[in-house]
C-alpha positions as CSV (number, residue, x, y, z in Angstrom):
1,M,6.8,11.4,8.8
2,R,3.2,11.9,7.8
3,I,1.6,15.4,8.1
4,I,-2.2,15.5,8.8
5,R,-4.0,18.8,8.5
6,D,-7.7,17.9,9.0
7,Y,-8.8,16.3,12.3
8,K,-12.2,15.4,10.8
9,F,-10.9,13.1,8.1
10,V,-8.1,11.0,9.5
11,A,-7.0,7.7,8.0
12,P,-7.1,4.7,10.4
13,E,-3.3,4.3,10.3
14,D,-2.9,7.9,11.5
15,K,-5.0,7.4,14.6
16,G,-3.8,6.0,18.0
17,A,-0.7,8.1,18.3
18,S,1.0,9.3,21.5
19,V,1.2,13.0,21.1
20,A,2.9,16.1,22.5
21,I,0.8,19.2,22.0
22,G,2.2,22.8,21.6
23,N,3.5,25.3,19.2
24,F,7.1,24.0,19.2
25,D,8.6,27.2,17.9
26,G,12.3,26.6,17.8
27,V,11.9,22.9,19.0
28,H,14.0,23.8,22.1
29,I,15.1,21.5,24.9
30,G,11.8,22.0,26.8
31,H,10.0,20.9,23.7
32,Q,12.4,17.9,23.3
33,S,11.7,16.8,26.8
34,V,7.9,16.8,26.2
35,I,8.5,14.8,23.0
36,D,10.6,12.3,24.9
37,L,7.7,11.9,27.5
38,A,5.3,11.2,24.6
39,R,7.7,8.6,23.2
40,K,8.1,6.8,26.6
41,A,4.5,7.0,27.6
42,A,3.3,4.7,24.8
43,P,6.2,3.1,23.1
44,D,4.1,0.9,20.9
45,A,2.1,3.9,19.5
46,P,3.3,6.2,16.7
47,L,5.1,9.2,18.1
48,G,3.1,12.4,17.2
49,I,3.0,16.1,17.5
50,M,-0.1,18.3,17.5
51,T,0.6,21.9,16.6
52,F,-1.2,24.7,14.8
53,E,-0.6,26.8,11.7
54,P,-0.6,29.7,11.6
55,H,0.7,30.1,15.2
56,P,-2.3,31.3,17.3
57,R,-0.4,34.5,18.1
58,E,-0.2,35.3,14.4
59,Y,-3.9,34.5,14.0
60,F,-5.0,36.9,16.8
61,A,-2.5,39.6,16.1
62,P,-1.7,39.5,12.4
63,D,-0.1,42.9,12.3
64,A,2.2,42.4,15.2
65,P,6.0,42.2,14.5
66,A,7.3,38.8,13.3
67,F,8.3,36.6,16.2
68,R,8.7,33.1,15.0
69,L,12.0,31.3,15.5
70,T,11.2,28.8,12.8
71,S,9.0,28.5,9.8
72,A,6.5,25.6,9.6
73,E,8.8,23.8,7.1
74,T,11.8,24.1,9.4
75,R,9.8,23.0,12.4
76,A,8.6,19.9,10.5
77,H,12.1,19.1,9.5
78,R,13.5,19.3,13.0
79,L,10.6,17.2,14.4
80,E,11.2,14.5,11.8
81,K,14.8,14.4,12.9
82,L,13.6,13.7,16.4
83,G,11.7,10.6,15.3
84,V,8.2,12.1,15.1
85,K,6.1,9.9,12.8
86,R,2.8,11.9,12.8
87,L,2.6,15.7,12.6
88,Y,-0.9,16.9,13.2
89,E,-0.5,20.5,11.9
90,L,-4.1,21.7,12.4
91,P,-5.3,24.9,10.7
92,F,-5.8,27.5,13.4
93,N,-9.0,29.3,12.3
94,T,-12.3,30.7,13.6
95,A,-13.8,27.2,13.9
96,L,-10.9,25.7,15.9
97,S,-10.5,28.8,18.1
98,S,-14.2,28.8,18.9
99,L,-14.2,25.2,20.4
100,T,-14.7,25.1,24.2
101,P,-12.1,23.1,26.1
102,E,-14.5,20.1,26.4
103,E,-15.3,20.3,22.6
104,F,-11.6,20.4,21.8
105,A,-10.9,17.4,24.0
106,R,-13.8,15.4,22.6
107,D,-14.0,16.5,18.9
108,V,-10.3,16.9,18.1
109,I,-8.3,14.7,20.5
110,A,-10.7,11.8,21.2
111,D,-13.1,11.5,18.2
112,G,-11.1,13.2,15.5
113,L,-7.5,12.0,15.9
114,G,-8.2,9.1,18.3
115,L,-5.1,9.8,20.4
116,T,-4.1,7.3,23.0
117,H,-1.8,9.5,25.1
118,V,-1.3,13.3,25.3
119,V,1.6,15.1,26.8
120,V,1.4,18.9,27.6
121,G,3.4,21.4,29.5
122,A,2.4,22.5,33.0
123,D,1.4,25.9,31.6
124,F,-0.7,24.5,28.7
125,C,-4.0,26.3,28.0
126,F,-6.5,25.4,25.3
127,G,-10.0,26.0,24.1
128,K,-11.9,29.2,23.5
129,G,-10.4,32.1,25.5
130,R,-7.6,29.7,26.6
131,A,-10.0,28.6,29.3
132,G,-8.8,25.0,29.7
133,T,-5.8,24.0,31.8
134,A,-3.6,21.0,31.8
135,Q,-5.5,19.7,34.7
136,D,-8.8,20.1,32.8
137,L,-7.4,18.1,30.0
138,E,-6.4,15.3,32.4
139,T,-10.0,15.2,33.7
140,F,-11.5,15.1,30.1
141,G,-9.1,12.4,29.2
142,K,-10.4,10.1,32.0
143,D,-13.9,10.5,30.6
144,L,-13.0,10.3,26.9
145,G,-10.5,7.5,26.9
146,F,-7.1,9.0,26.5
147,N,-4.3,9.4,29.0
148,V,-2.6,12.7,29.9
149,T,0.9,13.4,31.2
150,I,1.6,16.9,32.5
151,A,5.3,17.7,31.9
152,P,7.2,20.0,34.3
153,L,8.7,23.2,32.8
154,V,12.4,22.8,32.0
155,Q,14.9,25.1,33.7
156,A,18.2,26.3,32.3
157,D,21.1,27.7,34.3
158,D,19.6,31.2,34.3
159,G,15.9,30.4,34.4
160,Q,13.0,28.8,32.5
161,V,13.5,27.6,29.0
162,S,11.0,29.2,26.6
163,S,10.7,30.5,23.1
164,T,10.4,34.0,24.6
165,S,13.7,33.7,26.4
166,I,15.4,32.4,23.3
167,R,14.1,35.4,21.3
168,A,15.4,37.7,24.0
169,A,18.9,36.1,23.8
170,L,18.9,36.5,20.0
171,S,17.7,40.1,20.2
172,D,20.6,40.8,22.6
173,G,23.2,39.2,20.3
174,R,23.7,36.2,22.5
175,P,23.4,33.2,20.1
176,R,25.4,30.8,22.3
177,D,22.9,31.5,25.2
178,A,20.1,30.8,22.7
179,A,21.8,27.6,21.6
180,K,22.0,26.3,25.2
181,M,18.2,26.6,25.5
182,L,17.6,25.3,22.0
183,G,19.9,22.3,22.3
184,H,21.3,23.2,18.9
185,W,22.5,26.3,17.1
186,H,19.7,28.8,16.1
187,R,19.4,28.3,12.3
188,I,17.9,30.4,9.6
189,D,16.8,28.2,6.7
190,G,15.6,29.2,3.2
191,P,16.4,29.4,-0.4
192,V,19.1,31.7,-1.8
193,I,17.5,34.6,-3.5
194,G,18.8,37.2,-6.0
195,G,20.6,40.2,-4.6
196,E,22.3,43.3,-6.1
197,Q,25.7,41.5,-6.2
198,R,27.5,44.2,-4.3
199,G,29.3,41.6,-2.3
200,R,30.8,40.1,-5.4
201,D,32.0,43.5,-6.6
202,L,33.7,43.9,-3.1
203,G,35.4,40.6,-3.3
204,F,32.9,38.9,-0.9
205,P,30.2,37.2,-2.9
206,T,27.3,36.5,-0.6
207,A,24.3,34.2,-0.6
208,N,21.2,36.3,0.3
209,M,18.2,34.9,2.1
210,S,14.9,36.4,3.3
211,I,14.1,36.6,7.0
212,D,10.6,37.8,6.4
213,G,8.1,36.4,8.9
214,L,10.9,35.4,11.4
215,H,12.1,36.9,14.6
216,Q,15.1,39.1,13.7
217,P,18.3,38.5,15.7
218,K,20.3,41.5,16.6
219,H,21.5,43.2,13.4
220,G,25.2,42.8,12.7
221,V,27.9,40.4,11.8
222,Y,28.0,36.8,12.9
223,A,30.3,33.8,12.7
224,V,28.2,31.0,11.2
225,L,28.1,27.4,10.2
226,V,26.4,26.8,6.9
227,D,24.8,23.7,5.5
228,V,24.0,23.8,1.8
229,L,21.1,21.3,1.8
230,D,20.7,20.6,-1.9
231,G,22.2,21.1,-5.3
232,P,25.7,20.4,-6.7
233,H,27.4,22.2,-3.7
234,A,25.6,20.4,-0.9
235,G,27.8,20.2,2.1
236,S,28.9,22.0,5.3
237,Y,30.9,25.2,5.3
238,H,32.2,27.9,7.6
239,G,31.3,31.5,6.9
240,A,30.4,35.0,8.0
241,S,26.9,36.5,7.9
242,S,25.5,40.0,8.1
243,I,21.9,40.4,9.3
244,G,20.3,43.8,8.7
245,V,19.5,46.5,6.3
246,R,22.9,47.3,4.8
247,P,23.2,50.9,5.9
248,M,26.1,51.7,3.4
249,F,23.6,51.3,0.5
250,G,20.5,53.2,1.4
251,T,17.2,51.9,2.8
252,N,16.7,48.2,2.4
253,T,14.5,45.4,3.8
254,A,16.3,43.4,6.4
255,N,17.8,40.1,5.2
256,I,20.8,37.8,5.9
257,E,23.8,37.8,3.6
258,T,26.3,34.9,4.0
259,F,29.9,34.7,2.7
260,L,31.1,31.1,2.6
261,F,34.8,30.7,3.2
262,D,36.9,28.8,0.6
263,F,33.9,28.4,-1.7
264,S,33.4,29.0,-5.4
265,G,30.2,28.3,-7.2
266,D,26.6,29.4,-7.8
267,L,24.1,28.9,-5.0
268,Y,21.1,30.6,-6.5
269,G,18.0,28.5,-5.7
270,A,19.8,26.3,-3.3
271,T,18.4,25.8,0.2
272,L,20.8,26.9,3.0
273,S,20.7,26.4,6.8
274,V,22.7,29.1,8.5
275,A,23.6,28.5,12.2
276,L,24.5,31.6,14.2
277,V,27.5,30.9,16.4
278,D,28.9,34.2,17.7
279,Y,27.9,37.9,17.3
280,L,30.9,40.1,16.3
281,R,29.7,43.6,15.9
282,P,26.7,45.8,14.9
283,E,26.0,47.1,11.5
284,Q,27.7,50.4,10.7
285,K,28.1,52.9,7.9
286,F,31.7,53.4,6.8
287,D,33.4,56.4,5.3
288,G,34.0,54.5,2.0
289,L,34.2,51.2,0.3
290,D,37.9,50.7,1.2
291,A,37.1,51.0,4.9
292,L,34.2,48.6,4.5
293,I,36.4,46.0,2.7
294,A,39.1,46.3,5.4
295,Q,36.6,45.7,8.1
296,M,35.1,42.7,6.2
297,D,38.6,41.2,6.0
298,R,39.0,41.6,9.8
299,D,35.5,40.1,10.4
300,C,36.3,37.1,8.3
301,A,39.6,36.5,10.0
302,Q,37.9,36.7,13.4
303,C,35.1,34.3,12.2
304,R,37.7,31.8,11.0
305,D,39.3,31.8,14.5
306,I,36.0,31.4,16.3
307,L,34.8,28.5,14.1
308,A,38.2,26.7,14.1
309,A,37.9,26.6,17.9
310,L,34.6,24.8,17.9
C-alpha cells in the first residue's frame, strides 16, 4: 500500500483510483461495506481510501477528550489488510478546511488526485462548514468527470453502526458488542514501554502500553488476546489486561497493563496488539497486597476459562 499525503503533487501511478472517503476510525463493518463498494465500482482501478490526519474533530477541538478508536498507524495497517492499495492521508489544516465544497471536488478529487470513482456514506458532508452533501458531490462528479456512489448506512441488531456507538459500547464495558460493530475485536496497539515493575514483584509481570490519544474503554480488568507483532517472542497469546490508573499505587496516568499467560521473556520495545474480549470487573483498591494478589489469581483463572471457550 502506498500512502500519499499531498494532493497537489501526485505521481501518475497514484492517480485514477476508486476511493472511499471518510475518517475510518476503527475500520468498522460500515467502513468495510463502503470499501467493498469502491472495490466493486471500478475493479480495474487501484482501490483507495481518502482520509484526513489529524481527524477533523481533533483539529477543531484540540483540547477535547481523546476519542479515537485507532491511531493513524493502526488504521493504515487495517486498511492494508483489507486490500487497499492507495491511502490518501491528507493533512487536515486551515487550507484544506477552507475549501468550499466545489473547490474540494475540483481541486482535490478531480484535478489533484484524478480519482475515477468515489464512494461516500449517505451522511457524508464536506467542504468549508460541512456545507456539501453526498448529493452535492454526485452533482459535482458529473461535471468534473468522476463517478459517485452513495452508500447506505449499515445497521446492526440494535441500531446504526458508527464509531460513536462503538465508543459507547467500550465505555460501558461491552467489548463484545463493540466487536459486532467492528467486525473484529477492538484492539489497542503500541510499543511496550517501561513501567515500575510492580507486577513482576507481585508475580504477574506485565507489558505496559500507553493509551494516550485514544478513547479509553471502561477502566478495569479484561480477558484479552495478545499478538506480539515483532521481536523474538512474536506470536499469539492469551492474557489478562488492566486498563486504568492503578488506584493501589497513588495517582497515575491511565494505561494498559497486560499479563501474558504461560510466557517468559522480555517484551520491552516490542509492538503488541491487545484485543479486548470480555470485561471482568472495575478497578478497585484492596486492603493490602495479599488481597490484590488473590484477586489477580481469580481474574487470571476467569480469563483462561473465557478465552478457552472462544
